[in-house]
C-alpha positions, 0 to 999 in steps of 0.5 A: 782898409778897402782893397785896391786895384792892380794898376799897370801900363800895358798896350798903350794904356793903364790896366786895372785888375780887381778880381785875379788871385793873387798868385795868378802869374803874368803869363796867365793873365796875358794869355787867358785874360788879355789874349795876348798869346804871342808870349808863350808856355814852355817850362812854367819855371823860369828856365826856357825863356819862351814867356819872356817879357820886359818890365818898365819901372820907374827909376829915382832919376825919372827914367824907365829901366827896361828888364826881361823877365819870366812872365810864367813865375811873375805874380800878377800884383806885382805889376802894380806901378809898372809897365808890362811890354810884350811882343804884341806891343813891338809892332809899329804904328805904321805896320812895319816890324821893330828893327829887332824883329826885322833883324831876326827875319833878315838873319833867319834867326826863327824856325818854328817860332815857338821861342821867337818871342822870348828871343825878341823881348830879350833882344828888345831889352838890349835894344833899349840899352844902345842907340840905334845906329851907333855901336853894337853890343859885343857878341858876348854881351849879346850871348849874356842877354840871351842866357835865359832863352834856351831853345835855339832851333836855328843854332846860336850864330843866327840869333847872335847875328840879329843881335848885331844887325838889330842896331844897324837898322833904322830906328822906328819911325813911329815907335808906339813905346815912348820911354817918356810917355811910359815915365809919365804914366808910372809917376801917376801910378806911383804909390805914396803908401801900402798897396793892399789887394785882396781877392778870393780870401788872400791878401797882397801887401806891398810896403813903401818903407822897411818900417811898415814891412817890419811891423806887418811881418811882426804882427803876422809872423807867418805871412809869406814873404815874396821878393823876386818869385824866381823861387816861390813861383814855382811853389805855385806852378809846380807844387800847386801849393797855397801860399796864403797871404803875401808881403811884397819886397819890390816896393820897399824903397830904402831896402832897394839901395846898395850903399858903402860905408865903414868898409862894408858894402850893404845891399838891401833885400829888395836889390836884385841879384843883377844890381847886388852882383854888379856892386859887389863885382866892382869891389870883388872882380873875382865874382865876375864869372860867377855873377854871369853864370848865376841863373840867367839874366831874366832870373837875375833881373827879378831874384834878389840877393836877400831872398837868395839868402833868406832861402838858404838853399844848399846849392845856392851860388852866392852864399859860398862866395859871400861867406868867404868874403866874410859877409854879414846878414841884417836880420829885421824885426819890428824896427830892431835889427841884428847882424850876425855872420852869414855862415851862422844864419844856416843851422840845417837843411832849410832851417836858419836862425831867424826868430819869428816875425824875423826877416833879412833886411840887407847884406854887408860885405866887406870892401877889402877881400882876402889877398887871394880870392876865387870863386868856381862852378861845376854844372852840366851846362855852363850858362843857367844851370844848378850847380853840382859843386859851387866853391869860393876860396879867399887866403892871405899869405905873408912871407909864403905862410898862410895866415888866413883861410876862409873856404866854403862850398855849396852843393857838398852839405844840407847848407852852404858851409865853411870847410873848417878842417881844410881851413885849419889844414891850410892856415899856419903852413907855407902856401905850396904844393904839399899844403894844397894837397893836405887841404884836399885831404882835409876836405873829406872831414868837412863834407859828406855829399850825397848823389843826386840827379846833378852829380854823384857824391864821389863826383863831388868829392873829387871836383871840390878837391880839384877846384882846390887845386886849381885854386893853388894853381892860380895863386902860388908863387909861380902861378899860371896865367889865368888863360892856362886853367880856364878851358874857355879861353880861346887859343890859350894853353899852358904850352902856348903861354910858355912860348910866348 
């Protein structure tokens, strides 16, 4: 089959690209080819947010979903069939600034200006989710939307103020970004077959069905699978690796579904982290802090839960919680599927139980969790930071006795790993302080952590033990209220609670 061109909506028209390398980033295209230099390059790894743009994707209901992503690690062929919105698009047809831009000016939210376009695009994506003149997003919602924009020359407050102010300003009278027009364009761009793009001896394949995806992977076991590019993108921008042909999961419709049946939540491999966590949090609200602290919103908008699982990073934050919940991973080869416990997927550092030609098709998480379930993350920065330790605890207590325990940690071993000795120390014992301390001591049998730039081995060991103690404080018969053990809860403390 002949190569196809990359087609996407940008600057009010359909763009077609036919000669760019398959790993050319969206940022490189914007700055060097399209000459749209408002989008900046800072870190080239999806951390700083200077390169933030908004991607529009057609949904099943016919509407367009807008989401902020990092242009520096997104490969250009992944734009096929989508809309690309950049800061150049925001100025109105009559020359006026968009309310998001005007709010940044009014609130003095910009200083040197280098990072400002990224902030503006994150706020514009948030703006699309609210009605101008209506209720403004809460300050926490604004903060969540800006977790991927790290440079704050002017400080946090003026930019957050702009996020509130933008909704009070008059709606654009001559907005060039009409979602209905964009939706019509994207419907015309939608492909019914596998998208095949070739350039400079490499091929980018984007199947539409899991059957097609499985057939290609089975025929080419060594082909590199690409999902959200939040990890693979760095192999190009930081390590300058040649990736060979790419098999893109992002257009596989039947892998981009979340379904609940037989007491399990099944999350397809193409479902973004943001949507996956939203679905899982509905059943397990204890996941909310981990969800909001997992990377940044632009990373969660692009990355997939399936990719995070397949990557098997020892510091991947999702795996400890999922293992503690008893999750299963669905692996597919061709059209044949098999299921195994998630903890059995990881054999050694960067080594999994997947066979050649096999891929992660879905994750299955029980709807009913343990009686007591918590997740905790230790990192140097609260938002958008890699964990030093990520912990998940799940226990069931009957008549004061621990009848079941599932405990898993990330950052403590070469793989995400269950704490077998600690679980054994808790199971069958009364859920009291002595048992908790016995479990804390048993952690030394389960893990021998390393020292690296994020934490020393002794810090990790002590932190992991203290997290188990905190779990006991929150779940024993005389448990402290959540605010008393949360240093970020405003105005809360043990003494304050006791006298309330």
